[in-house]
Legacy VTK file of the C-alpha trace (Angstrom):
# vtk DataFile Version 3.0
C-alpha trace
ASCII
DATASET POLYDATA
POINTS 418 float
-0.008 0.123 -0.137
1.448 3.337 -1.172
1.660 6.181 1.393
0.190 8.616 -1.291
-0.904 8.281 -4.877
-1.280 11.644 -6.802
-4.157 11.730 -9.216
-3.044 14.300 -11.868
0.026 15.500 -13.663
-0.471 18.776 -14.158
1.503 21.801 -12.388
-0.436 21.078 -9.026
0.068 17.175 -9.217
3.586 17.503 -10.254
4.306 20.207 -7.384
2.786 17.978 -4.996
4.718 15.124 -5.915
7.865 16.688 -5.942
7.385 17.879 -2.242
6.065 14.206 -1.248
9.322 12.681 -3.011
11.402 14.962 -1.043
9.968 13.912 2.071
10.599 10.304 1.306
6.870 9.169 1.060
6.133 5.757 -0.929
4.587 7.474 -3.925
2.884 6.914 -7.095
1.872 9.510 -9.721
-0.614 8.934 -12.530
-1.572 11.114 -15.476
-0.516 12.516 -18.771
2.105 14.964 -18.029
0.930 18.625 -18.585
-2.121 17.404 -20.711
-4.173 20.330 -20.897
-1.316 22.663 -21.661
-0.085 20.378 -24.539
-3.518 20.331 -25.827
-3.776 24.280 -26.274
-3.469 25.709 -29.800
0.084 26.537 -30.894
0.695 30.139 -31.004
-1.037 30.851 -27.511
1.014 32.705 -24.893
1.031 32.575 -21.066
-1.085 35.222 -19.496
0.780 35.349 -16.367
4.418 36.613 -15.929
7.094 34.043 -15.829
8.231 34.875 -12.251
4.581 33.818 -11.427
4.451 30.775 -13.231
6.881 28.382 -11.452
5.997 24.686 -10.280
7.036 24.272 -6.912
9.900 21.962 -5.568
11.046 22.270 -2.001
14.375 23.941 -2.698
13.265 25.981 -5.670
15.842 24.512 -7.999
13.371 23.883 -10.985
11.679 26.899 -11.614
10.491 28.276 -15.138
13.568 30.694 -15.116
15.964 27.792 -14.591
14.557 26.057 -17.606
14.205 28.916 -19.764
18.058 30.050 -19.066
19.194 26.476 -20.002
17.611 26.761 -23.270
18.718 30.304 -23.970
15.253 31.747 -23.886
14.106 35.111 -22.346
11.682 34.487 -19.260
11.589 38.028 -18.339
8.835 40.203 -16.885
6.711 41.840 -19.463
7.645 39.311 -22.165
4.853 36.829 -22.899
5.944 33.277 -23.114
4.690 30.620 -25.496
2.564 28.002 -23.978
4.390 25.307 -25.726
7.450 26.197 -23.744
5.494 26.159 -20.580
4.366 22.774 -21.106
7.737 21.701 -22.135
8.850 23.203 -18.724
6.467 21.101 -16.824
7.628 17.803 -18.410
11.485 18.829 -17.615
10.260 19.546 -14.086
8.733 16.160 -13.835
11.917 14.315 -15.267
13.812 16.495 -12.558
11.911 16.510 -9.407
9.144 13.719 -9.621
9.676 9.819 -9.713
8.501 8.485 -13.113
4.995 9.316 -13.832
2.751 6.648 -14.870
1.053 8.035 -17.938
-2.205 6.094 -17.344
-5.242 7.821 -16.105
-7.098 6.864 -12.944
-10.534 5.928 -13.522
-11.929 5.444 -10.032
-10.986 6.441 -6.572
-13.152 4.510 -3.799
-12.780 4.120 0.004
-11.051 0.886 1.116
-9.995 -0.360 4.300
-6.884 1.529 5.619
-7.350 4.039 2.905
-8.449 4.134 -0.730
-8.575 1.699 -3.705
-7.683 3.177 -7.038
-8.372 1.613 -10.517
-6.423 2.732 -13.724
-7.900 2.987 -17.144
-6.661 -0.428 -17.910
-8.193 -2.177 -15.159
-5.213 -2.297 -12.576
-6.222 -1.738 -8.922
-3.775 -0.374 -6.266
-4.087 0.812 -2.602
-3.055 3.892 -0.937
-3.222 5.323 2.400
-3.898 9.003 1.069
-4.878 10.363 -2.405
-4.032 13.825 -3.733
-6.730 14.723 -6.297
-4.995 16.983 -8.926
-7.155 16.644 -11.869
-6.850 20.098 -13.201
-9.656 21.891 -15.097
-10.732 19.769 -17.811
-13.326 17.641 -15.964
-14.922 20.870 -14.879
-15.448 22.787 -18.295
-18.668 24.865 -18.623
-20.933 24.988 -21.764
-23.894 27.173 -21.685
-27.089 25.055 -21.530
-28.377 25.698 -24.855
-25.190 24.479 -26.300
-24.917 21.142 -24.371
-25.443 17.693 -26.143
-24.300 18.933 -29.463
-21.584 16.645 -31.390
-18.255 18.137 -31.439
-18.684 19.066 -35.073
-21.019 21.622 -34.068
-19.910 22.682 -30.599
-16.633 22.465 -28.815
-15.125 23.980 -25.679
-12.045 26.086 -25.950
-10.039 23.424 -23.969
-10.747 20.721 -26.680
-8.560 22.535 -29.506
-5.143 21.350 -29.737
-5.279 23.219 -33.094
-7.609 25.393 -35.145
-6.582 24.676 -38.643
-9.724 22.616 -39.035
-11.856 25.646 -38.982
-10.057 27.472 -41.454
-12.606 28.706 -44.155
-15.677 28.233 -41.663
-17.791 30.649 -39.864
-16.982 30.308 -36.295
-18.778 31.925 -33.133
-16.768 32.178 -30.109
-18.734 32.489 -26.832
-16.919 34.454 -23.886
-15.260 37.619 -23.086
-12.174 36.066 -21.060
-8.574 35.485 -22.516
-9.447 32.220 -23.539
-12.189 33.581 -26.002
-10.251 36.574 -27.144
-7.230 34.811 -28.094
-9.060 31.981 -29.684
-10.956 34.619 -31.794
-7.600 36.248 -32.695
-5.993 32.918 -33.766
-9.104 31.917 -35.826
-8.891 35.051 -37.594
-5.198 35.083 -38.368
-5.477 31.308 -39.675
-8.084 31.799 -42.189
-11.577 31.562 -40.637
-14.096 32.895 -43.002
-15.721 34.599 -40.218
-15.323 34.976 -36.638
-17.660 36.538 -33.998
-17.619 36.980 -30.219
-20.983 36.657 -28.363
-20.465 37.638 -24.687
-22.883 38.549 -21.775
-20.550 41.107 -20.608
-21.439 44.582 -21.562
-17.683 45.350 -22.311
-14.473 43.770 -22.937
-11.892 44.291 -20.108
-8.208 44.350 -21.028
-5.342 44.065 -18.384
-2.714 46.868 -18.881
1.086 46.624 -19.584
2.567 45.558 -16.141
4.677 48.242 -14.700
8.575 47.386 -14.216
9.221 45.366 -11.142
11.748 48.139 -9.740
9.668 51.255 -9.961
10.600 53.211 -6.675
9.104 52.899 -3.241
5.770 54.953 -3.721
4.377 53.228 -6.765
5.307 49.998 -5.351
3.445 50.801 -2.087
0.302 52.062 -3.980
0.087 49.093 -6.249
2.375 46.154 -5.208
3.326 43.310 -7.778
1.724 39.937 -7.020
1.547 36.764 -8.872
-2.250 37.482 -9.755
-1.723 41.327 -11.058
-0.807 44.606 -9.125
-2.900 45.870 -6.131
-3.573 45.462 -2.458
-6.594 43.161 -3.176
-4.708 41.053 -5.236
-1.801 40.654 -2.922
-4.308 39.624 -0.495
-5.666 37.048 -2.649
-1.971 35.988 -3.754
-0.419 36.047 -0.281
-3.077 35.090 2.403
-5.223 32.063 1.137
-5.319 30.839 4.657
-6.991 33.813 5.912
-9.289 33.588 2.931
-10.262 30.099 3.923
-11.468 31.784 7.373
-13.786 34.086 5.859
-17.597 33.185 5.924
-18.765 30.671 3.194
-20.958 33.365 1.750
-18.231 36.012 1.493
-15.788 33.316 -0.087
-18.450 32.408 -2.608
-18.952 35.945 -3.581
-15.390 36.961 -3.855
-14.723 33.746 -6.012
-17.483 34.458 -8.462
-16.186 38.337 -8.782
-12.489 38.429 -8.282
-10.186 38.418 -11.352
-13.019 38.422 -13.911
-12.727 37.786 -17.548
-9.980 40.023 -19.281
-7.687 39.918 -22.032
-4.084 40.146 -21.705
-2.349 43.591 -22.758
-0.268 42.068 -25.460
-3.362 40.519 -27.389
-5.047 43.712 -27.624
-3.720 44.862 -31.074
-4.063 41.417 -32.682
-7.686 41.122 -31.305
-8.477 44.354 -33.509
-8.611 42.147 -36.587
-11.843 40.569 -34.924
-14.591 42.728 -36.508
-17.749 41.227 -35.194
-18.044 41.629 -31.278
-21.428 41.397 -29.809
-21.619 42.176 -26.198
-24.426 42.011 -23.729
-25.773 39.187 -25.336
-26.613 35.657 -24.218
-27.432 32.542 -26.494
-30.976 31.440 -25.609
-31.602 28.447 -28.050
-29.569 26.398 -30.645
-30.676 23.957 -33.128
-29.272 22.380 -36.661
-30.508 23.578 -39.903
-31.154 21.356 -42.945
-27.692 22.478 -44.364
-25.822 21.255 -41.273
-25.229 24.578 -39.775
-26.120 25.909 -36.273
-29.128 28.261 -35.837
-28.534 30.336 -32.555
-31.303 32.297 -30.808
-29.490 35.253 -29.233
-30.900 37.708 -26.515
-29.599 41.147 -26.143
-30.280 44.735 -25.362
-32.110 45.184 -28.712
-34.311 42.142 -28.215
-34.064 38.621 -29.827
-32.063 37.815 -32.850
-31.114 34.810 -34.750
-27.829 33.976 -36.319
-26.196 30.869 -38.171
-22.813 29.695 -38.019
-20.929 26.562 -38.816
-19.235 26.000 -35.536
-19.389 27.304 -31.659
-16.571 27.512 -29.307
-17.654 27.966 -25.812
-14.782 29.700 -24.035
-16.673 29.875 -21.076
-14.493 28.623 -18.361
-14.625 26.185 -15.821
-16.781 25.314 -12.689
-15.493 23.661 -9.581
-18.674 21.430 -9.098
-17.656 18.211 -7.115
-20.337 16.274 -9.208
-18.027 16.642 -12.155
-15.060 15.019 -10.218
-16.173 11.504 -11.782
-13.068 10.005 -10.637
-14.378 9.705 -7.253
-16.656 7.078 -6.377
-20.422 8.008 -5.940
-20.193 7.021 -2.381
-17.086 9.063 -1.820
-18.698 12.144 -3.608
-21.649 11.909 -1.665
-19.982 11.883 1.512
-17.875 14.832 1.056
-19.068 18.195 2.885
-19.770 20.987 0.379
-19.352 24.804 0.558
-22.209 27.339 -0.653
-24.651 26.749 -3.442
-21.822 25.997 -6.151
-21.382 22.409 -5.236
-17.738 22.764 -4.440
-16.061 20.509 -1.835
-15.010 22.000 1.573
-11.392 21.949 1.960
-9.743 22.102 5.392
-6.669 23.236 6.824
-3.671 21.610 4.782
-6.153 20.882 2.060
-7.702 17.787 3.256
-11.341 17.230 2.471
-13.864 16.144 4.846
-12.982 12.537 4.221
-9.667 11.718 5.997
-6.862 10.751 3.602
-8.576 12.662 0.702
-6.668 15.730 -0.261
-7.514 18.301 -2.872
-5.714 20.880 -5.021
-6.312 23.203 -7.732
-9.650 24.718 -9.013
-11.538 22.432 -6.587
-9.897 24.217 -3.790
-10.553 27.800 -5.056
-13.764 28.311 -3.344
-12.109 27.543 0.116
-8.637 29.105 -0.511
-9.413 31.782 -2.842
-8.634 33.109 -6.412
-4.914 32.139 -6.590
-6.053 28.508 -6.784
-7.375 29.154 -10.290
-3.909 29.709 -11.413
-0.447 27.929 -11.718
0.708 30.547 -9.196
-1.396 28.675 -6.475
0.694 25.589 -6.728
3.516 27.011 -4.652
1.022 27.746 -1.701
-0.695 24.473 -1.940
2.218 21.783 -2.416
4.331 21.871 0.829
1.166 22.429 2.976
-0.820 19.561 1.201
2.317 17.256 1.770
2.465 18.445 5.396
-1.107 17.366 5.726
-0.557 13.896 4.154
2.242 13.357 6.728
0.073 14.378 9.684
-2.594 11.913 8.416
-0.175 9.039 7.963
1.111 9.569 11.654
-2.435 9.611 12.858
-3.082 6.341 11.333
-6.009 4.471 13.069
-5.501 6.454 16.145
-7.399 9.571 14.866
-9.626 8.987 11.965
-8.467 6.210 10.060
-8.647 7.128 6.284
-11.347 5.532 4.577
-13.693 6.583 7.368
-15.408 9.915 7.077
-15.346 12.242 10.011
-18.856 13.400 9.500
-21.308 12.482 6.681
-23.680 14.776 4.725
-23.612 17.200 1.964
-24.727 20.165 3.859
-22.860 23.583 3.348
-20.756 24.500 6.359
-18.547 27.300 7.154
-14.637 26.539 6.895
LINES 1 419
418 0 1 2 3 4 5 6 7 8 9 10 11 12 13 14 15 16 17 18 19 20 21 22 23 24 25 26 27 28 29 30 31 32 33 34 35 36 37 38 39 40 41 42 43 44 45 46 47 48 49 50 51 52 53 54 55 56 57 58 59 60 61 62 63 64 65 66 67 68 69 70 71 72 73 74 75 76 77 78 79 80 81 82 83 84 85 86 87 88 89 90 91 92 93 94 95 96 97 98 99 100 101 102 103 104 105 106 107 108 109 110 111 112 113 114 115 116 117 118 119 120 121 122 123 124 125 126 127 128 129 130 131 132 133 134 135 136 137 138 139 140 141 142 143 144 145 146 147 148 149 150 151 152 153 154 155 156 157 158 159 160 161 162 163 164 165 166 167 168 169 170 171 172 173 174 175 176 177 178 179 180 181 182 183 184 185 186 187 188 189 190 191 192 193 194 195 196 197 198 199 200 201 202 203 204 205 206 207 208 209 210 211 212 213 214 215 216 217 218 219 220 221 222 223 224 225 226 227 228 229 230 231 232 233 234 235 236 237 238 239 240 241 242 243 244 245 246 247 248 249 250 251 252 253 254 255 256 257 258 259 260 261 262 263 264 265 266 267 268 269 270 271 272 273 274 275 276 277 278 279 280 281 282 283 284 285 286 287 288 289 290 291 292 293 294 295 296 297 298 299 300 301 302 303 304 305 306 307 308 309 310 311 312 313 314 315 316 317 318 319 320 321 322 323 324 325 326 327 328 329 330 331 332 333 334 335 336 337 338 339 340 341 342 343 344 345 346 347 348 349 350 351 352 353 354 355 356 357 358 359 360 361 362 363 364 365 366 367 368 369 370 371 372 373 374 375 376 377 378 379 380 381 382 383 384 385 386 387 388 389 390 391 392 393 394 395 396 397 398 399 400 401 402 403 404 405 406 407 408 409 410 411 412 413 414 415 416 417
């Protein structure tokens, strides 16, 4: 029986594994290394600054800056980095800091005597005393209700696209007003789509500004300090004090999670996006059906009333929702026993990132309603990894004496304060 199995091999999973390996835990890591990052269309860039995009290892030896320097690449403040480089960095980090990653996916995690039983996609079963769920964002993708259920030839999510060349010469509608929507629309335009439009509920497009220099004097730095989530004191609180955020009332945390760091485009994208000529703001899709000539007919409601438009394909760049019910890798019994926070269906995450089921630890997007907006970004992996592994060690030491893994502290799905 392993001490810890990490389910997922993205930035959070690899960071947790690096800290666990350094502590000498008997460890297995499952997942396809940096899968969602490798799946992004070529030509995309990181929105975050390079210094805010490190994976975490205990000694800080394997940061993005070290990888870039070894390859003669600029990783500087204010210089956007290609997503392909970041994905390759994650693979390099895994080779340097993590035991060999098993590329199989885990299909099921279920309670078992003394811990958990896991089943891989090819049917192998194994046991672990503790599990760290680090499945990234892909299980939680959100598609507007009227667009759900269509085959992928008609509707996709922005995370489905490893390339956009198959949409050249076609009419494409992109839904959303955040970075994924705006960059996807720009890339489609540059790669020869016949027509590209944005449809967004937002009444305006927001754009991040060019980040000020890191060394800009005392007074400007005091007015708007740099953080891994952008400049400003509010962002400083989100970035530096997730533990304090967790102590806020559940209603306050839910409100902040929904509103903080809302959809916005990167400063370096704005000029390229100007080529997208059809931008329809303040509008939402109310219906969708397939026409006789195999196109989508969309009903759209906006400030000027209802309209209809036809398009060949819709890309929903509408983000991700940390709803525990979408974490299908957890057995129904396990999901049903976990306590939840607020109305969004997110799991309660306690101190040191342990769920309400002893021995089951969570990371990344699933923890954002508990620990704050930084958990929606790579930046949050640094805060998470060491603390989560500390929690694993405490749980292993507790053993059968205090809440044996595999036995919930309390059942139920009621929303409770953190």
